PDB file of the backbone (N, CA, C, O) and the ligand in Angstrom, with CONECT records:
HET     ZN  A 101       1
ATOM      1  N   MET A   1     192.243  93.832 211.860  1.00  0.00           N
ATOM      2  CA  MET A   1     191.120  94.418 211.098  1.00  0.00           C
ATOM      3  C   MET A   1     190.520  95.604 211.859  1.00  0.00           C
ATOM      4  O   MET A   1     190.094  95.463 213.005  1.00  0.00           O
ATOM      5  N   PRO A   2     190.493  96.753 211.221  1.00  0.00           N
ATOM      6  CA  PRO A   2     189.868  97.909 211.888  1.00  0.00           C
ATOM      7  C   PRO A   2     188.343  97.777 211.897  1.00  0.00           C
ATOM      8  O   PRO A   2     187.719  97.399 210.905  1.00  0.00           O
ATOM      9  N   LYS A   3     187.795  98.091 213.009  1.00  0.00           N
ATOM     10  CA  LYS A   3     186.330  98.010 213.112  1.00  0.00           C
ATOM     11  C   LYS A   3     185.689  99.172 212.364  1.00  0.00           C
ATOM     12  O   LYS A   3     186.198 100.293 212.366  1.00  0.00           O
ATOM     13  N   ALA A   4     184.577  98.882 211.735  1.00  0.00           N
ATOM     14  CA  ALA A   4     183.850  99.951 211.062  1.00  0.00           C
ATOM     15  C   ALA A   4     183.314 100.907 212.121  1.00  0.00           C
ATOM     16  O   ALA A   4     182.743 100.498 213.132  1.00  0.00           O
ATOM     17  N   LYS A   5     183.513 102.162 211.859  1.00  0.00           N
ATOM     18  CA  LYS A   5     183.084 103.168 212.823  1.00  0.00           C
ATOM     19  C   LYS A   5     181.564 103.264 212.818  1.00  0.00           C
ATOM     20  O   LYS A   5     180.923 103.388 211.775  1.00  0.00           O
ATOM     21  N   LYS A   6     181.026 103.203 214.002  1.00  0.00           N
ATOM     22  CA  LYS A   6     179.565 103.270 214.092  1.00  0.00           C
ATOM     23  C   LYS A   6     179.137 104.730 214.185  1.00  0.00           C
ATOM     24  O   LYS A   6     179.315 105.378 215.217  1.00  0.00           O
ATOM     25  N   GLY A   7     178.582 105.224 213.115  1.00  0.00           N
ATOM     26  CA  GLY A   7     178.177 106.623 213.095  1.00  0.00           C
ATOM     27  C   GLY A   7     176.757 106.796 213.595  1.00  0.00           C
ATOM     28  O   GLY A   7     176.055 105.822 213.865  1.00  0.00           O
ATOM     29  N   PRO A   8     176.347 108.035 213.715  1.00  0.00           N
ATOM     30  CA  PRO A   8     175.002 108.310 214.182  1.00  0.00           C
ATOM     31  C   PRO A   8     173.943 108.096 213.110  1.00  0.00           C
ATOM     32  O   PRO A   8     172.746 108.048 213.393  1.00  0.00           O
ATOM     33  N   ARG A   9     174.408 107.970 211.884  1.00  0.00           N
ATOM     34  CA  ARG A   9     173.429 107.788 210.811  1.00  0.00           C
ATOM     35  C   ARG A   9     172.999 106.333 210.745  1.00  0.00           C
ATOM     36  O   ARG A   9     173.828 105.423 210.765  1.00  0.00           O
ATOM     37  N   GLN A  10     171.715 106.133 210.667  1.00  0.00           N
ATOM     38  CA  GLN A  10     171.200 104.780 210.593  1.00  0.00           C
ATOM     39  C   GLN A  10     170.173 104.681 209.480  1.00  0.00           C
ATOM     40  O   GLN A  10     169.381 105.594 209.245  1.00  0.00           O
ATOM     41  N   SER A  11     170.213 103.548 208.806  1.00  0.00           N
ATOM     42  CA  SER A  11     169.213 103.317 207.784  1.00  0.00           C
ATOM     43  C   SER A  11     167.979 102.709 208.427  1.00  0.00           C
ATOM     44  O   SER A  11     168.060 101.732 209.172  1.00  0.00           O
ATOM     45  N   VAL A  12     166.857 103.297 208.128  1.00  0.00           N
ATOM     46  CA  VAL A  12     165.619 102.782 208.693  1.00  0.00           C
ATOM     47  C   VAL A  12     164.561 102.706 207.602  1.00  0.00           C
ATOM     48  O   VAL A  12     164.623 103.423 206.603  1.00  0.00           O
ATOM     49  N   GLY A  13     163.616 101.847 207.805  1.00  0.00           N
ATOM     50  CA  GLY A  13     162.486 101.775 206.897  1.00  0.00           C
ATOM     51  C   GLY A  13     161.364 102.613 207.447  1.00  0.00           C
ATOM     52  O   GLY A  13     161.166 102.679 208.660  1.00  0.00           O
ATOM     53  N   LEU A  14     160.630 103.254 206.567  1.00  0.00           N
ATOM     54  CA  LEU A  14     159.466 104.010 207.011  1.00  0.00           C
ATOM     55  C   LEU A  14     158.211 103.254 206.613  1.00  0.00           C
ATOM     56  O   LEU A  14     158.057 102.816 205.472  1.00  0.00           O
ATOM     57  N   GLN A  15     157.333 103.116 207.568  1.00  0.00           N
ATOM     58  CA  GLN A  15     156.141 102.320 207.367  1.00  0.00           C
ATOM     59  C   GLN A  15     154.916 103.188 207.598  1.00  0.00           C
ATOM     60  O   GLN A  15     154.834 103.919 208.585  1.00  0.00           O
ATOM     61  N   CYS A  16     153.982 103.101 206.689  1.00  0.00           N
ATOM     62  CA  CYS A  16     152.742 103.865 206.826  1.00  0.00           C
ATOM     63  C   CYS A  16     151.998 103.380 208.061  1.00  0.00           C
ATOM     64  O   CYS A  16     151.782 102.183 208.250  1.00  0.00           O
ATOM     65  N   LYS A  17     151.615 104.333 208.891  1.00  0.00           N
ATOM     66  CA  LYS A  17     150.950 103.977 210.137  1.00  0.00           C
ATOM     67  C   LYS A  17     149.525 103.501 209.881  1.00  0.00           C
ATOM     68  O   LYS A  17     148.940 102.777 210.687  1.00  0.00           O
ATOM     69  N   VAL A  18     148.985 103.919 208.751  1.00  0.00           N
ATOM     70  CA  VAL A  18     147.587 103.601 208.456  1.00  0.00           C
ATOM     71  C   VAL A  18     147.446 102.213 207.841  1.00  0.00           C
ATOM     72  O   VAL A  18     146.656 101.397 208.316  1.00  0.00           O
ATOM     73  N   CYS A  19     148.221 101.944 206.773  1.00  0.00           N
ATOM     74  CA  CYS A  19     148.048 100.682 206.067  1.00  0.00           C
ATOM     75  C   CYS A  19     149.234  99.736 206.264  1.00  0.00           C
ATOM     76  O   CYS A  19     149.237  98.624 205.735  1.00  0.00           O
ATOM     77  N   LYS A  20     150.234 100.175 207.019  1.00  0.00           N
ATOM     78  CA  LYS A  20     151.398  99.351 207.349  1.00  0.00           C
ATOM     79  C   LYS A  20     152.257  98.992 206.149  1.00  0.00           C
ATOM     80  O   LYS A  20     153.029  98.034 206.200  1.00  0.00           O
ATOM     81  N   THR A  21     152.128  99.745 205.081  1.00  0.00           N
ATOM     82  CA  THR A  21     152.944  99.489 203.911  1.00  0.00           C
ATOM     83  C   THR A  21     154.306 100.151 204.052  1.00  0.00           C
ATOM     84  O   THR A  21     154.414 101.282 204.526  1.00  0.00           O
ATOM     85  N   PHE A  22     155.329  99.445 203.642  1.00  0.00           N
ATOM     86  CA  PHE A  22     156.657 100.031 203.608  1.00  0.00           C
ATOM     87  C   PHE A  22     156.731 100.980 202.422  1.00  0.00           C
ATOM     88  O   PHE A  22     156.530 100.573 201.277  1.00  0.00           O
ATOM     89  N   GLY A  23     157.011 102.206 202.692  1.00  0.00           N
ATOM     90  CA  GLY A  23     157.053 103.163 201.604  1.00  0.00           C
ATOM     91  C   GLY A  23     158.436 103.682 201.318  1.00  0.00           C
ATOM     92  O   GLY A  23     158.772 103.963 200.167  1.00  0.00           O
ATOM     93  N   TYR A  24     159.246 103.813 202.355  1.00  0.00           N
ATOM     94  CA  TYR A  24     160.501 104.508 202.166  1.00  0.00           C
ATOM     95  C   TYR A  24     161.638 103.851 202.926  1.00  0.00           C
ATOM     96  O   TYR A  24     161.464 103.212 203.963  1.00  0.00           O
ATOM     97  N   LEU A  25     162.782 104.044 202.359  1.00  0.00           N
ATOM     98  CA  LEU A  25     163.992 103.770 203.109  1.00  0.00           C
ATOM     99  C   LEU A  25     164.675 105.110 203.333  1.00  0.00           C
ATOM    100  O   LEU A  25     164.815 105.905 202.404  1.00  0.00           O
ATOM    101  N   THR A  26     165.081 105.349 204.515  1.00  0.00           N
ATOM    102  CA  THR A  26     165.708 106.632 204.764  1.00  0.00           C
ATOM    103  C   THR A  26     166.848 106.478 205.747  1.00  0.00           C
ATOM    104  O   THR A  26     166.996 105.456 206.417  1.00  0.00           O
ATOM    105  N   GLU A  27     167.630 107.504 205.810  1.00  0.00           N
ATOM    106  CA  GLU A  27     168.678 107.532 206.820  1.00  0.00           C
ATOM    107  C   GLU A  27     168.312 108.613 207.804  1.00  0.00           C
ATOM    108  O   GLU A  27     167.912 109.712 207.417  1.00  0.00           O
ATOM    109  N   TYR A  28     168.443 108.312 209.041  1.00  0.00           N
ATOM    110  CA  TYR A  28     168.232 109.381 209.992  1.00  0.00           C
ATOM    111  C   TYR A  28     169.410 109.466 210.933  1.00  0.00           C
ATOM    112  O   TYR A  28     170.144 108.503 211.157  1.00  0.00           O
ATOM    113  N   ASN A  29     169.554 110.629 211.459  1.00  0.00           N
ATOM    114  CA  ASN A  29     170.712 110.914 212.275  1.00  0.00           C
ATOM    115  C   ASN A  29     170.290 111.024 213.730  1.00  0.00           C
ATOM    116  O   ASN A  29     169.536 111.919 214.110  1.00  0.00           O
ATOM    117  N   LYS A  30     170.785 110.106 214.526  1.00  0.00           N
ATOM    118  CA  LYS A  30     170.416 110.067 215.943  1.00  0.00           C
ATOM    119  C   LYS A  30     170.710 111.390 216.639  1.00  0.00           C
ATOM    120  O   LYS A  30     169.947 111.845 217.490  1.00  0.00           O
ATOM    121  N   ASN A  31     171.818 111.988 216.265  1.00  0.00           N
ATOM    122  CA  ASN A  31     172.200 113.238 216.905  1.00  0.00           C
ATOM    123  C   ASN A  31     171.204 114.352 216.593  1.00  0.00           C
ATOM    124  O   ASN A  31     170.840 115.146 217.460  1.00  0.00           O
ATOM    125  N   ASN A  32     170.778 114.390 215.345  1.00  0.00           N
ATOM    126  CA  ASN A  32     169.794 115.393 214.964  1.00  0.00           C
ATOM    127  C   ASN A  32     168.492 115.174 215.707  1.00  0.00           C
ATOM    128  O   ASN A  32     167.834 116.121 216.137  1.00  0.00           O
ATOM    129  N   GLU A  33     168.137 113.926 215.847  1.00  0.00           N
ATOM    130  CA  GLU A  33     166.902 113.573 216.531  1.00  0.00           C
ATOM    131  C   GLU A  33     166.937 114.080 217.965  1.00  0.00           C
ATOM    132  O   GLU A  33     165.966 114.659 218.453  1.00  0.00           O
ATOM    133  N   GLN A  34     168.048 113.860 218.627  1.00  0.00           N
ATOM    134  CA  GLN A  34     168.175 114.299 220.007  1.00  0.00           C
ATOM    135  C   GLN A  34     168.156 115.814 220.107  1.00  0.00           C
ATOM    136  O   GLN A  34     167.551 116.390 221.010  1.00  0.00           O
ATOM    137  N   LEU A  35     168.826 116.437 219.168  1.00  0.00           N
ATOM    138  CA  LEU A  35     168.879 117.892 219.150  1.00  0.00           C
ATOM    139  C   LEU A  35     167.480 118.465 218.966  1.00  0.00           C
ATOM    140  O   LEU A  35     167.095 119.441 219.610  1.00  0.00           O
ATOM    141  N   LYS A  36     166.747 117.843 218.089  1.00  0.00           N
ATOM    142  CA  LYS A  36     165.399 118.299 217.795  1.00  0.00           C
ATOM    143  C   LYS A  36     164.510 118.179 219.035  1.00  0.00           C
ATOM    144  O   LYS A  36     163.709 119.064 219.337  1.00  0.00           O
ATOM    145  N   LYS A  37     164.673 117.071 219.733  1.00  0.00           N
ATOM    146  CA  LYS A  37     163.881 116.857 220.935  1.00  0.00           C
ATOM    147  C   LYS A  37     164.198 117.919 221.985  1.00  0.00           C
ATOM    148  O   LYS A  37     163.318 118.414 222.690  1.00  0.00           O
ATOM    149  N   GLN A  38     165.478 118.246 222.063  1.00  0.00           N
ATOM    150  CA  GLN A  38     165.894 119.212 223.071  1.00  0.00           C
ATOM    151  C   GLN A  38     165.402 120.610 222.734  1.00  0.00           C
ATOM    152  O   GLN A  38     165.010 121.367 223.622  1.00  0.00           O
ATOM    153  N   THR A  39     165.421 120.951 221.455  1.00  0.00           N
ATOM    154  CA  THR A  39     165.104 122.315 221.075  1.00  0.00           C
ATOM    155  C   THR A  39     163.609 122.533 220.919  1.00  0.00           C
ATOM    156  O   THR A  39     163.081 123.552 221.365  1.00  0.00           O
ATOM    157  N   SER A  40     162.925 121.588 220.294  1.00  0.00           N
ATOM    158  CA  SER A  40     161.508 121.812 220.020  1.00  0.00           C
ATOM    159  C   SER A  40     160.604 120.859 220.799  1.00  0.00           C
ATOM    160  O   SER A  40     159.387 121.042 220.839  1.00  0.00           O
ATOM    161  N   GLY A  41     161.198 119.853 221.408  1.00  0.00           N
ATOM    162  CA  GLY A  41     160.394 118.891 222.160  1.00  0.00           C
ATOM    163  C   GLY A  41     159.637 117.930 221.264  1.00  0.00           C
ATOM    164  O   GLY A  41     158.790 117.166 221.727  1.00  0.00           O
ATOM    165  N   GLU A  42     159.950 117.974 219.974  1.00  0.00           N
ATOM    166  CA  GLU A  42     159.253 117.088 219.049  1.00  0.00           C
ATOM    167  C   GLU A  42     160.198 116.008 218.551  1.00  0.00           C
ATOM    168  O   GLU A  42     161.394 116.237 218.373  1.00  0.00           O
ATOM    169  N   ALA A  43     159.649 114.854 218.336  1.00  0.00           N
ATOM    170  CA  ALA A  43     160.431 113.778 217.766  1.00  0.00           C
ATOM    171  C   ALA A  43     160.287 113.790 216.249  1.00  0.00           C
ATOM    172  O   ALA A  43     159.349 114.370 215.702  1.00  0.00           O
ATOM    173  N   THR A  44     161.230 113.144 215.588  1.00  0.00           N
ATOM    174  CA  THR A  44     161.183 113.094 214.127  1.00  0.00           C
ATOM    175  C   THR A  44     160.027 112.217 213.656  1.00  0.00           C
ATOM    176  O   THR A  44     159.384 112.497 212.644  1.00  0.00           O
ATOM    177  N   PHE A  45     159.782 111.167 214.404  1.00  0.00           N
ATOM    178  CA  PHE A  45     158.750 110.223 213.992  1.00  0.00           C
ATOM    179  C   PHE A  45     157.541 110.331 214.893  1.00  0.00           C
ATOM    180  O   PHE A  45     157.717 110.622 216.076  1.00  0.00           O
ATOM    181  N   PRO A  46     156.344 110.121 214.427  1.00  0.00           N
ATOM    182  CA  PRO A  46     156.019 109.816 213.036  1.00  0.00           C
ATOM    183  C   PRO A  46     156.236 111.017 212.125  1.00  0.00           C
ATOM    184  O   PRO A  46     156.170 112.172 212.544  1.00  0.00           O
ATOM    185  N   ILE A  47     156.496 110.700 210.875  1.00  0.00           N
ATOM    186  CA  ILE A  47     156.800 111.742 209.898  1.00  0.00           C
ATOM    187  C   ILE A  47     155.763 111.643 208.785  1.00  0.00           C
ATOM    188  O   ILE A  47     155.395 110.550 208.356  1.00  0.00           O
ATOM    189  N   ASN A  48     155.307 112.785 208.333  1.00  0.00           N
ATOM    190  CA  ASN A  48     154.285 112.775 207.297  1.00  0.00           C
ATOM    191  C   ASN A  48     154.903 112.552 205.924  1.00  0.00           C
ATOM    192  O   ASN A  48     155.771 113.303 205.477  1.00  0.00           O
ATOM    193  N   LYS A  49     154.435 111.508 205.278  1.00  0.00           N
ATOM    194  CA  LYS A  49     154.942 111.168 203.946  1.00  0.00           C
ATOM    195  C   LYS A  49     153.773 110.733 203.090  1.00  0.00           C
ATOM    196  O   LYS A  49     152.724 110.319 203.583  1.00  0.00           O
ATOM    197  N   TYR A  50     153.992 110.842 201.785  1.00  0.00           N
ATOM    198  CA  TYR A  50     152.958 110.378 200.878  1.00  0.00           C
ATOM    199  C   TYR A  50     152.982 108.861 200.797  1.00  0.00           C
ATOM    200  O   TYR A  50     154.026 108.258 200.549  1.00  0.00           O
ATOM    201  N   CYS A  51     151.841 108.260 201.004  1.00  0.00           N
ATOM    202  CA  CYS A  51     151.721 106.814 200.889  1.00  0.00           C
ATOM    203  C   CYS A  51     150.996 106.487 199.599  1.00  0.00           C
ATOM    204  O   CYS A  51     149.881 106.952 199.360  1.00  0.00           O
ATOM    205  N   SER A  52     151.651 105.669 198.759  1.00  0.00           N
ATOM    206  CA  SER A  52     151.068 105.359 197.459  1.00  0.00           C
ATOM    207  C   SER A  52     149.883 104.417 197.603  1.00  0.00           C
ATOM    208  O   SER A  52     149.043 104.314 196.708  1.00  0.00           O
ATOM    209  N   ASN A  53     149.824 103.740 198.728  1.00  0.00           N
ATOM    210  CA  ASN A  53     148.710 102.827 198.958  1.00  0.00           C
ATOM    211  C   ASN A  53     147.471 103.597 199.428  1.00  0.00           C
ATOM    212  O   ASN A  53     146.366 103.370 198.936  1.00  0.00           O
ATOM    213  N   CYS A  54     147.666 104.496 200.371  1.00  0.00           N
ATOM    214  CA  CYS A  54     146.570 105.330 200.871  1.00  0.00           C
ATOM    215  C   CYS A  54     146.263 106.473 199.912  1.00  0.00           C
ATOM    216  O   CYS A  54     145.193 107.079 199.965  1.00  0.00           O
ATOM    217  N   LYS A  55     147.228 106.755 199.031  1.00  0.00           N
ATOM    218  CA  LYS A  55     147.103 107.854 198.084  1.00  0.00           C
ATOM    219  C   LYS A  55     146.915 109.196 198.768  1.00  0.00           C
ATOM    220  O   LYS A  55     146.173 110.058 198.296  1.00  0.00           O
ATOM    221  N   LYS A  56     147.592 109.352 199.869  1.00  0.00           N
ATOM    222  CA  LYS A  56     147.595 110.638 200.558  1.00  0.00           C
ATOM    223  C   LYS A  56     148.742 110.662 201.556  1.00  0.00           C
ATOM    224  O   LYS A  56     149.428 109.663 201.772  1.00  0.00           O
ATOM    225  N   HIS A  57     148.925 111.806 202.145  1.00  0.00           N
ATOM    226  CA  HIS A  57     149.967 111.900 203.163  1.00  0.00           C
ATOM    227  C   HIS A  57     149.469 111.281 204.455  1.00  0.00           C
ATOM    228  O   HIS A  57     148.376 111.581 204.936  1.00  0.00           O
ATOM    229  N   THR A  58     150.290 110.420 204.995  1.00  0.00           N
ATOM    230  CA  THR A  58     149.939 109.756 206.240  1.00  0.00           C
ATOM    231  C   THR A  58     151.151 109.791 207.162  1.00  0.00           C
ATOM    232  O   THR A  58     152.280 109.978 206.708  1.00  0.00           O
ATOM    233  N   PRO A  59     150.914 109.612 208.451  1.00  0.00           N
ATOM    234  CA  PRO A  59     152.076 109.493 209.341  1.00  0.00           C
ATOM    235  C   PRO A  59     152.824 108.198 209.107  1.00  0.00           C
ATOM    236  O   PRO A  59     152.227 107.125 209.019  1.00  0.00           O
ATOM    237  N   HIS A  60     154.113 108.308 209.011  1.00  0.00           N
ATOM    238  CA  HIS A  60     154.946 107.119 208.838  1.00  0.00           C
ATOM    239  C   HIS A  60     155.794 106.923 210.078  1.00  0.00           C
ATOM    240  O   HIS A  60     156.298 107.880 210.666  1.00  0.00           O
ATOM    241  N   ILE A  61     155.939 105.697 210.454  1.00  0.00           N
ATOM    242  CA  ILE A  61     156.752 105.394 211.626  1.00  0.00           C
ATOM    243  C   ILE A  61     158.008 104.645 211.210  1.00  0.00           C
ATOM    244  O   ILE A  61     158.080 104.057 210.131  1.00  0.00           O
ATOM    245  N   MET A  62     158.968 104.683 212.074  1.00  0.00           N
ATOM    246  CA  MET A  62     160.198 103.942 211.832  1.00  0.00           C
ATOM    247  C   MET A  62     159.886 102.460 211.982  1.00  0.00           C
ATOM    248  O   MET A  62     159.406 102.021 213.027  1.00  0.00           O
ATOM    249  N   ALA A  63     160.154 101.709 210.953  1.00  0.00           N
ATOM    250  CA  ALA A  63     159.776 100.303 210.986  1.00  0.00           C
ATOM    251  C   ALA A  63     160.815  99.475 211.714  1.00  0.00           C
ATOM    252  O   ALA A  63     160.500  98.777 212.678  1.00  0.00           O
ATOM    253  N   LYS A  64     162.018  99.550 211.264  1.00  0.00           N
ATOM    254  CA  LYS A  64     163.080  98.814 211.949  1.00  0.00           C
ATOM    255  C   LYS A  64     164.428  99.292 211.477  1.00  0.00           C
ATOM    256  O   LYS A  64     164.557  99.934 210.435  1.00  0.00           O
ATOM    257  N   LYS A  65     165.401  98.973 212.245  1.00  0.00           N
ATOM    258  CA  LYS A  65     166.751  99.318 211.862  1.00  0.00           C
ATOM    259  C   LYS A  65     167.265  98.294 210.875  1.00  0.00           C
ATOM    260  O   LYS A  65     167.077  97.091 211.054  1.00  0.00           O
ATOM    261  N   LEU A  66     167.897  98.766 209.860  1.00  0.00           N
ATOM    262  CA  LEU A  66     168.464  97.875 208.858  1.00  0.00           C
ATOM    263  C   LEU A  66     169.954  97.731 209.117  1.00  0.00           C
ATOM    264  O   LEU A  66     170.620  98.627 209.635  1.00  0.00           O
ATOM    265  N   LYS A  67     170.425  96.604 208.748  1.00  0.00           N
ATOM    266  CA  LYS A  67     171.846  96.376 208.981  1.00  0.00           C
ATOM    267  C   LYS A  67     172.668  96.849 207.796  1.00  0.00           C
ATOM    268  O   LYS A  67     173.894  96.737 207.811  1.00  0.00           O
TER     269      LYS A  67
HETATM  270 ZN    ZN A 101     149.283 103.920 203.741  1.00  0.00          ZN2+
END
């Protein structure tokens, strides 16, 4: 059985930092994240997203890695 190739893309949940509500599922690319850190010194997270619970844009954090 061939092993599934582990790519840099990972599915993660985005959680509102303010109200802790799960708002989004997204894929992020570890390689892009590292590149971004190297070039701009900024991390991808927290990321500003609209939260339907707060009814405004709030910082969202990576909640957990999904399998
Ligand atoms: Zn919220």
